[in-house]
N, C-alpha and C positions, 0 to 999 in steps of 0.2 A: 579367467575372470574378466568380465566385461568392463571396459573403461567407458568414460563419458564420450559421447559422439564428438567428433572433431568440430572445432569452430571455424577453421580455415584450412583449405587444401590448395596446394600448388599443382596445376595441371601442366605436366611436362610434355606437351604435344601441341598439335595445331589442327586446323581444318575441322572436318565433321566429328572426329572422335573427341577433340577438345570441347566442342559444343555439347556433345552427348554427355560428357562427364560434368560439365558446368550445369546442365539442366538437372541431372540427377542430384547434384549438390544443392541446387536451389530448392528442390522439393524436400530435401532433408533439413533445410534451414542452415546449411553450411556455406560460409563465404568462400569465394574462389579467387585465385590469382592466376592469370594467364601469363604465359611467356610468348614472346614473338620476335621474329627476325625483322630486319629492315624491310624485307619484301612483304611481310605480313602486317605491317603497321595499321592498315585499314581493314584487316580481316574481321569477319563477324565474331569469331571467338574472343578477340581482343575487346570488342565493345560489350559483349554479354557478361564478361567476368566482372567481379567487384573491383579488382585491381588488375593492372597489366604492367609488365616489366620487359623492356627491350633487353635481349640477351646476345645480340650479335648481328653480323652481316647475313645476307641471304643464304650462302651455303650452309647446309645443316651441320657440316663438320666444324663450323665456326659459331654455331648457335644452339640448335636443338640437341646436338650430340655432345656438348661440353658439359659433362655431368657435374664437375666441380662448381661451375658457374650456376647451374640450376639449384644445387644444394645451397650455395651461398645466398642466392635470392630467396629461397624458401625460408632460411633462418632469419634473414634481414626483415622480411615482411611479417614474420610471426606465424607462418604456416606450421601446422603440426604434422602434416603428412604430404606425400607426393604421389599423385596418380600418373603413371607413365603412358596410359592409353595402349595402343599397339604400335609396332614399328619403333623406330628410333632406339631408345634405351630400355624398352619394356622387357626384353629378355636378356639383359646384360647382368650377370650375377654380380660383377664388381660394382655396378651402380646400385643395385638393391642393397648390397653390403655397405657401401659408402653412405647411403641414406640412413640406414640403421645406426651406423657408427656415429653419425652426426646428431643422433638423438631424435630423429624423425621416424615416421612410420611409412614404409613402402607399401602402397596399396597393390598387392600382388603376392606371389608366393615367396617363401624365404629364399635367400640367395643359394642355400644348399640344395633346395629342390630345383632351382633353375639350373644349377651346375649338373645335377643328377640327370636331368632331361635335356640339357643343352647340346650334348653330343649325341648324334644318332646311334653311334656304336655303344656308348655308355648306356643310353636308354634301352637299347636292345638287350644288353646284358642284364639290366635291372628287371626288364619285363620278363625275360626268360626265367630269372630266379624267382619271380612271383607267379610263375605258371601261366603267363600271358602268351598266347600264340603269336609267333612272328614269322615273317616270310623266311624260308630257308636261306641261309647265307652266313658269311663270316661276321665276327663281332669286333674285329679290329681292322685298322687300315691295312691294305695290302702293301707289301714291300716293293714289289716290282711286277713286271708283266708275266714272268714265269710263275710266280706264286698265284697271280690272278688266274692264269690259265689252268693251273692245277685245281683251284677251287671251283672254277667254272665247269671243269670236267666232272666234278662230283655231282653237280646239280643239273647239268645239261643246259644247252643254249635254247632260247635266248637268256641272257643275264642282264642285270641292271647295275651300273656303277653309280654310286651316290657319294657326294661330299659328306664327310662325317660331321662337319661343323655348321652346316646351314641348310637352307631350304629354298623355296621359290624356283626350283628347277636348275639352280646354279650348280655346276659340277656333277650333273646327271647325264648319263649316256646309256642308251639301249644298245646292247651288242648281240648280234644275231649269229655271227660266225667266229671261229677262232682267229681268223686272219684279221678281223677288225679290232681285236682286243687291245693290242699294244698301243695303237694310235689313239683309240678312244680313252685309254687310261691316261696317256700323256695330256690329252685335251682336257679331260675332266679335272686332273690335278692342277693344271694351269689355271683353269677357270675358278676352281675352289680357292686357290691361293690368292687370286686377285679379288675375289668377292669376300672371303672370310679371313684371310691371313693364315690359312691352315690348308695344306694340300692333301691331308689324309682322305683317302677314298676307300670305301668298302664295297663289297660285291654281294649281291643276293640274286636269287632266282627271279626272273621276270614273269609276272602273272599276266597272261593275255586277257584283255577285255574286262578288267575289274571295274568296280565302282569305287569312288572315294567317299567313304561314309565316316563321319566323325561323331564322337559322343561328348557332350558338354558335361563337365563335372563341376561341383561346387563343394568346398570343404571348409570347415571352420577350425578354430583353435581348440575346440572341445572334443575332437575326435569324431565328429559327424561328417560323413561324406555321402553325397547323393549324386546320381546322374540325372540329367534332364533330357534324356532321349537323344535321338540322332538328327544329324543334318546331312542331306545329300549334296555333295559338292563335286559331282563328276563333270560338270560343264566347265572345262578348263582349256586354256590356250597356253601352250608352252609351260605347263604345270602351274599356271596362275589361274585361280578361281575367278569365274566371271558371273555365274548365276548359282545361287544356293537356295535350297528349300528344306522345309521340315513339315512333316516327317519324310521318309523315303518310301517310294513305292515298292522297293525291294526288301523292306524290313518288316517282318511280322512281329506281333507282340512277343512271341516266344524268343525270336532272334534279338529283339530290342532288349529284353531282360538279360540275355546271355552277354551281349556286347556291353551293356551297361555295367553288369557285374564285373566284367573284365576291366573296364575303364576305372571303376572304383578300386579294384585291386592294384592296378598300376599306380593310381594316385596315392594310395596308402603306402605302397612300397617306397615311393619317393618322398614321403613325409610332406605331402602336398597340402597347402592351405590356399584358400581363395578360389577364383574361377580359373579353370583350365580346360583344355580340349585334348582328347586322345583321338588320333587319326588312324583309320584302318583302311586296308584294302578289303573289299568284299567280292569274292569271285562268283561265278555263275552258279556254283553249286551250294551257295550259302555259307561257305567257309570264310572266316575273316582273319586278318593278320594285322597285328600292331605295327604301325609305321613310326610314329613319334608323338611326343606330347608338346603342345604349344602352351607355354607357361605365361599366358596373358589372356586378356579378353580378345575374342576374335572379331574380325571385320563383320562376319555374318551372324553375330550374336542376336540381332533383332528377330530373326525367324524363330529362334527358340523362345525368345520372350513372348512372341505373339501366340504361339501354340501352347505354351505352358503357363502364361498369365502371371509372370513376375518380372521385375526389373533387375537384370543381372548386374548392371553397373552400381545400382544402389546397394545390392547385396555384397559386391566387392568392398564397398566402403564400410558397410555394417560389420562384415567379417573382420576387416582390418581394425575396426574399433573394438573388437572383442566380443561381438554378439554371437550367440549360438544360433544355428539354423533351427527354426521352429517347426519344420515340416518333416514328414516321413517319406520314404521312397515311394510308397504306394499312392501318394497324393498326385504323382506326376504321370498323367496320361495325355498325349497330344489331343488338342481340341482344334479341329479344323486343319487348314493347310496354309502355309506361308511361303512366299517366294520373294527372293531379293535379287535385284539387278544392280550391278555396280556401274554407275554412270561415270565414265572416264573421259578425259580430254584427249581422245585418240580418234584417228580417222580409219575406221574398219575397211573402207574401200581402197585405202592406200597403204595396206600392210600394217595397220594400226600404228602408223607414225604419230608421234605426239603433235598436238595442236595447241598453239599458244595464241594469246591475244586478250582482248577485253570482252567480258560478257556484256553485250549491249542490251539484251532483253532476256528476262527470265520469267516464265509462267509455270507455276508449280501445279501438279495435279492434286485433286482433293476428292472428297466423297467417302462413302462407307469403306472401311477396311484399307485405307491408303495411308502410308507413312513415308515421310521424306526425312532422311537423316543427311543433311547437306552442310557444307562449309562454304558455300558461295552465295552471291547475290548479284543483282544487276550492278555493273560497275567493277566487279572483281577482275583483277588482272591474273591471268593464268600463265605462268612461266614454266621453265624447265628445271627449276631447282628441286622440286619435290615430286612425289608420287603423282601419277596422272589422275588418281581417283578424285572426282569432284563431290560425289554424293552417293547415297544408296537409296534406291526406290524399293519399298517393301509393301507387299499387300498381304491381306489375310482374308480367307473366305471359308465357308463350310466344307468345300471339297476342292480337290486339285484342279478339276476342270473349271470350276468357278474362279479359282485363284488365277489361273492362266488368263481367263477372260478379263478379270479385273486388272491384271497387270497390263494386258494389251490396251485396255481402255486408259489406264493411267499413263502409259507411255505415249499414247496419242495426245493426251492433254499436255504433256511436258513439252515446253519449248525453251531451248537455250540458243540464243543468237550471238554470233561473234566468234565462235570457235566450233570446230568439229567435235562431235561426241559419239559415244557408243549407243545412243538411243535407238537409232535405226536398226543397228545390228540386233539389239534385244527384241525389237518388234519382229524381225524375221525369225528369231528363235521361237518366239511365242506362237508363230504361225506354222512352225515346222511339224509335220505329222509325227515324226519319230519322237521329238521332244514331248509332244502332247500325249503320246502313248506311254511315256516314261521309259522307252527302250534306249537307254543311254549308258555310256561307260566313260572312263577317263579318256579314251581315244575318240569318242564320238565327235566332239567338236572339230578336232583336227581333220577328221575324215569328211566332214560336211562344210568345212570353212570356205572353200572356194565358192560354193553356191550361196552361202549365207552372206558373203561379202562382195559378190559380183556387182560392179557398178550398175546402177540403174539410171534413172533420169538425172541429168546434170543439174547443177544449182540454178543455172539460167532458165532451164525449162521449168523447174519447180517454181521459180519466181514468177514466170509468166502465167503459170497455172493459178498461182495464188492471186495475182492481179485480176485474171479473168473471173475467178470465183468471187472476188470482192465486188467486181462490177455487176455480176449477176445478182449477188445478194443485195447490193445497193438498189438495183432496178426493182427487185421484188419488194423491198421495203417502201420505196417511194410510190410503187403501184398499189401498196396496201394489200398485197397478196403473198402467198408462199407457193412456189412452184410445185407441181405434182411430184417431182422427183424428191421433194423434201417432206413427203407425207407418208405415214404408215397406211396400212389398209383401212384403219378406222378414221382416217382423216386428220389425225394428230400430227403436228410437226415432228420431223425426225432428222437429226443431224449426223447420224452414224452411218457406218457402212452396211450394205446389204449385198446379197449375191448379184443384184443388178446395179449396184452402186459401189465400185471399188473403193478400198480404204483411202487411196490417194485423193479421190474426189472429196470425201468427207474431210480429210486432213487439209487439203488445199482451201476448201471453203472456210474451215475454222480459222486457218492462218490468214486468209484474206480478210475475214471479218475483224480479226484482231488489228490488222494493219490499216483498215479502211477508216 
């Protein structure tokens, strides 16, 4: 039975996802309450919410992860529901249960569904019971190296060790020979225990050269479950996604229907409600294997929104308020192509080390098919307390080739001064012939990383180029003319790159003009 729409929601997160939820609420006519740490007092999400409450010092363990304090704040300000975003407490069953027991609505799946899918081994068992294909392997944590070796012998090397309780590459090891297994198991257990407080590790057959393809599902409290197609998430570094797109070049309509039906079956088996994602490995022969289910909104949800034409965050809120999904499965067919680049405060040319400091200048891209989901502005201080992701740059176009060209253009327009970012790295990926052809796998980026991150012109050289370009542009303006290098064949001005005009020239000219 549908209840009335909420009047006030507490957003239990920060940065771009907090802003994303706040904007969805604004369009639904729902008031929002932001929470913030001392480090985030001047953050954009604090200003955009209707109310904001300080919840603790900068460390997340003393602020954003203190569930009891967040619930107390929600009750004190009169919020009826809590939206956890992603990360932090979004996949903690105890928090979802505590929110419910406090008489509030958790905007996400039931605690029981989070528990069912929270352990990879439990999720594998549930998936297998529902007839969902999984990578061959054991379904419980291995006791010791001897047991691991016996299981590995059954499937053959290479094998993959995985932490049962978490993700993000923590507690994960590829083992190619029997001699490596004991040491890898000890290392994986130690890392899993430090990251998740649980050293359980299971073993499965390692699939060579697969793609990482995930299926978005949406379920309501009335028994309706639909899938919203796939996302290609194979561009990863150390098992962390960096670029996502929808749809996938490797997925045909027939394969999409089969993977989607499998994801729906897994969601039903878990008693799932709200937005969630089933992650799969897709091998070179078109066989797919269930990995895990993410029981929250995903970072990469915008690419699905753009190709499917609906607001997933709004539907999270509507489903939590008891609304029934009004659409049928056949209504969902990808329209066009969307690509997302995660803009992080990291230095790709220096091993992706974190970069901190003050954002002195920010120029955002715009134009047709360009979307910016960011949590920063000029003047923002970027520290080490939180995840390095600053924003997501997303584009949508009729074809993949046009989407790549649009992303390349948008990345050229983006300027973030004061810290190092991943912008230049993403530009190199957009220019890579293999990426442009779609010939990628989970291992692709690691294999290409050295060439994609090799140092090029240093900052001082780029600064001199920008100054020179600014001087040239100033001379042209004062002379009342535009140089021949800045004209197309028809005589019209042109500020972009051509075969005779390298991209750095165009970029230096633009930057010089901004600073002149």
